[in-house]
C-alpha positions as CSV (number, residue, x, y, z in Angstrom):
1,M,-51.4,-44.2,-74.2
2,S,-53.0,-41.3,-76.2
3,D,-51.2,-37.9,-76.3
4,G,-53.9,-36.4,-74.1
5,N,-53.6,-39.0,-71.4
6,R,-49.7,-38.7,-71.5
7,L,-49.9,-35.0,-71.0
8,K,-52.3,-35.4,-68.0
9,T,-49.9,-37.9,-66.4
10,I,-46.9,-35.6,-66.9
11,V,-48.8,-32.6,-65.4
12,G,-49.9,-34.8,-62.4
13,I,-46.4,-35.9,-61.7
14,A,-45.1,-32.3,-61.8
15,L,-47.8,-31.1,-59.4
16,A,-47.1,-33.9,-57.0
17,G,-43.4,-33.0,-57.0
18,S,-44.2,-29.4,-56.3
19,A,-46.4,-30.3,-53.4
20,L,-43.7,-32.5,-51.9
21,F,-41.1,-29.7,-52.3
22,A,-43.4,-27.2,-50.6
23,A,-44.0,-29.6,-47.7
24,G,-40.3,-30.1,-47.2
25,A,-39.6,-26.4,-47.3
26,C,-42.3,-25.7,-44.6
27,G,-40.8,-28.3,-42.3
28,S,-37.3,-27.0,-42.4
29,G,-37.5,-24.1,-39.9
30,D,-37.9,-23.8,-36.1
31,A,-37.0,-27.5,-35.5
32,G,-38.4,-28.5,-32.1
33,F,-40.6,-25.4,-31.6
34,T,-44.3,-25.9,-31.3
35,A,-46.7,-23.1,-32.2
36,A,-49.3,-22.0,-29.7
37,P,-52.1,-20.7,-31.8
38,V,-54.0,-18.1,-29.7
39,G,-56.6,-15.7,-31.0
40,G,-56.4,-16.9,-34.6
41,V,-52.8,-15.6,-35.1
42,D,-51.1,-17.2,-38.0
43,V,-47.6,-18.0,-36.7
44,G,-44.9,-17.8,-39.4
45,L,-42.0,-20.2,-38.8
46,M,-38.5,-18.7,-39.3
47,S,-35.0,-19.9,-39.1
48,S,-33.4,-19.4,-35.7
49,S,-29.8,-19.5,-36.9
50,P,-27.9,-16.2,-37.7
51,S,-27.9,-15.3,-41.4
52,S,-25.9,-12.5,-42.9
53,S,-28.5,-11.9,-45.6
54,D,-31.3,-11.4,-43.1
55,G,-29.3,-9.3,-40.6
56,M,-28.6,-5.6,-40.6
57,Q,-26.8,-4.1,-43.5
58,S,-25.2,-0.7,-43.8
59,G,-27.7,1.9,-44.8
60,G,-30.6,-0.2,-43.5
61,A,-33.3,0.6,-41.1
62,D,-32.5,2.3,-37.8
63,S,-33.5,-0.7,-35.8
64,G,-30.4,-2.2,-34.3
65,D,-29.8,0.7,-31.9
66,M,-30.1,0.2,-28.2
67,A,-33.4,2.1,-27.7
68,S,-35.1,0.1,-30.5
69,L,-33.8,-3.2,-29.2
70,D,-35.0,-2.3,-25.7
71,K,-38.5,-2.0,-27.1
72,V,-38.2,-5.3,-28.9
73,V,-37.0,-7.2,-25.8
74,A,-39.6,-5.5,-23.5
75,A,-42.4,-6.6,-25.8
76,A,-41.0,-10.2,-26.1
77,T,-40.5,-10.7,-22.4
78,G,-43.9,-9.1,-21.8
79,A,-45.4,-11.9,-23.9
80,V,-43.8,-14.6,-21.8
81,Q,-44.2,-13.6,-18.2
82,G,-41.1,-14.1,-16.0
83,S,-38.9,-14.9,-19.0
84,S,-35.2,-14.0,-19.7
85,V,-33.6,-13.3,-23.0
86,L,-31.4,-16.1,-24.5
87,S,-30.9,-14.6,-28.0
88,V,-32.0,-11.9,-30.5
89,Q,-31.5,-12.1,-34.2
90,A,-32.2,-9.4,-36.8
91,E,-34.3,-10.4,-39.8
92,N,-35.4,-8.5,-42.9
93,N,-32.6,-5.9,-42.5
94,G,-33.6,-5.2,-38.9
95,Q,-37.3,-4.6,-39.6
96,M,-38.1,-7.7,-37.5
97,W,-36.4,-9.6,-34.7
98,E,-36.5,-13.2,-33.8
99,V,-36.3,-13.5,-30.0
100,Q,-35.6,-16.6,-28.0
101,L,-36.5,-16.6,-24.4
102,A,-36.2,-18.8,-21.3
103,A,-39.4,-19.3,-19.4
104,P,-39.1,-19.6,-15.6
105,D,-39.2,-23.4,-15.9
106,G,-36.5,-23.5,-18.5
107,T,-38.7,-24.0,-21.5
108,E,-37.3,-22.1,-24.5
109,Q,-39.8,-19.9,-26.3
110,L,-39.5,-18.3,-29.7
111,L,-41.4,-15.3,-31.2
112,E,-41.0,-12.5,-33.7
113,V,-41.2,-8.8,-32.8
114,D,-40.9,-5.9,-35.2
115,A,-38.6,-2.9,-34.7
116,S,-41.3,-0.8,-33.2
117,G,-41.9,-3.3,-30.4
118,K,-45.0,-5.0,-31.9
119,V,-45.3,-8.7,-31.3
120,L,-45.9,-10.4,-34.6
121,S,-46.4,-14.0,-33.5
122,E,-47.5,-16.0,-30.5
123,P,-44.6,-17.6,-28.5
124,R,-43.7,-21.1,-29.6
125,A,-42.4,-23.6,-27.0
126,K,-39.4,-25.8,-27.9
127,D,-40.0,-29.4,-27.1
128,T,-37.1,-30.3,-24.8
129,G,-36.6,-32.7,-22.0
130,P,-35.9,-32.0,-18.3
131,E,-32.1,-32.1,-18.8
132,E,-32.1,-29.3,-21.4
133,K,-34.6,-27.3,-19.3
134,A,-32.3,-27.6,-16.3
135,R,-29.3,-26.5,-18.4
136,V,-31.2,-23.4,-19.6
137,M,-32.2,-22.5,-16.1
138,S,-28.6,-22.9,-14.9
139,I,-27.4,-20.5,-17.7
140,V,-30.0,-17.9,-16.8
141,K,-29.2,-18.2,-13.0
142,D,-25.4,-18.0,-13.5
143,A,-25.5,-15.0,-15.7
144,K,-24.6,-11.9,-13.7
145,L,-25.0,-9.6,-16.7
146,T,-28.5,-9.2,-18.0
147,F,-29.3,-8.6,-21.6
148,Q,-29.7,-4.9,-21.0
149,E,-26.4,-4.7,-19.1
150,A,-24.6,-6.5,-21.9
151,M,-26.0,-4.0,-24.4
152,K,-24.5,-1.2,-22.4
153,K,-21.1,-2.9,-22.7
154,V,-21.6,-3.1,-26.4
155,S,-22.4,0.6,-26.7
156,K,-19.2,1.5,-24.9
157,E,-17.0,-1.0,-26.8
158,A,-18.5,-0.3,-30.3
159,P,-20.2,3.1,-30.2
160,N,-22.6,4.0,-33.1
161,S,-22.8,0.4,-34.1
162,K,-25.9,-1.7,-34.5
163,I,-26.5,-5.1,-33.0
164,T,-27.5,-7.8,-35.5
165,H,-27.2,-10.9,-33.3
166,M,-26.8,-11.5,-29.5
167,S,-27.0,-14.8,-27.7
168,L,-26.2,-16.2,-24.2
169,D,-24.6,-19.6,-23.9
170,K,-22.2,-21.7,-21.8
171,Y,-19.1,-23.1,-23.4
172,G,-17.1,-26.3,-22.7
173,D,-14.6,-24.5,-20.5
174,N,-17.6,-23.3,-18.3
175,L,-17.4,-19.8,-19.7
176,L,-20.8,-18.0,-19.8
177,I,-20.7,-15.7,-22.7
178,W,-22.9,-13.1,-24.5
179,D,-21.9,-13.5,-28.2
180,V,-22.6,-10.3,-30.1
181,D,-22.4,-9.4,-33.8
182,V,-22.5,-5.6,-34.6
183,V,-22.3,-3.6,-37.8
184,G,-20.5,-0.2,-37.7
185,Q,-21.5,3.0,-39.6
186,D,-18.9,2.0,-42.2
187,G,-20.7,-1.3,-42.8
188,N,-18.0,-3.4,-41.3
189,W,-19.0,-6.4,-39.2
190,Q,-17.4,-7.0,-35.8
191,A,-17.8,-9.8,-33.2
192,L,-17.7,-9.2,-29.5
193,K,-17.7,-11.7,-26.6
194,I,-18.9,-10.4,-23.2
195,N,-18.3,-12.6,-20.1
196,A,-21.7,-12.8,-18.5
197,K,-20.1,-13.3,-15.1
198,D,-17.5,-10.5,-14.8
199,G,-18.4,-8.2,-17.8
200,T,-15.0,-8.6,-19.5
201,V,-15.3,-7.8,-23.3
202,T,-13.1,-9.3,-25.9
203,K,-13.1,-8.9,-29.7
204,G,-12.8,-11.7,-32.2
205,D,-14.5,-14.2,-34.4
């Protein structure tokens, strides 16, 4: 093989490897969520798991406060009629929020909203079976504390702190809990657990 052909072969292999890597990276986020492209919106797929690097940091944007988060949640639930909040996660130092909702039929929907309350993506439905949908509907039905009521508990327990993550789920011992991560003015992180049935607040990991 001539030097020219050998160089072309090496370049071709490198480009093919880059393409495979890019394809793998694009498929890593939002497992099970299907985008619903409406009105030509380009939906950006994001990780739905909490990340300390993406969450709120001390000295960051004023976007984890209760008033701002109220706007975010109102915009998200307005995009999915009749939905309830399952989780919120701060991204880009609180400039953007990833919101997971439960539709009335138990379908989980995921979308992004910026700190001003502007919806940045169309809702994406998670592909789940009837058992998971029934589980989600049961969680929403059994929760006596709404997202907003749980936020008020947070503001009393950790005043002047900012929420970076908050999610509702049922544990093996049948506890229904709002798991909350907050960052104080001193930059210290704190975890709170709020019983979604009786409002009891406990601190811990």
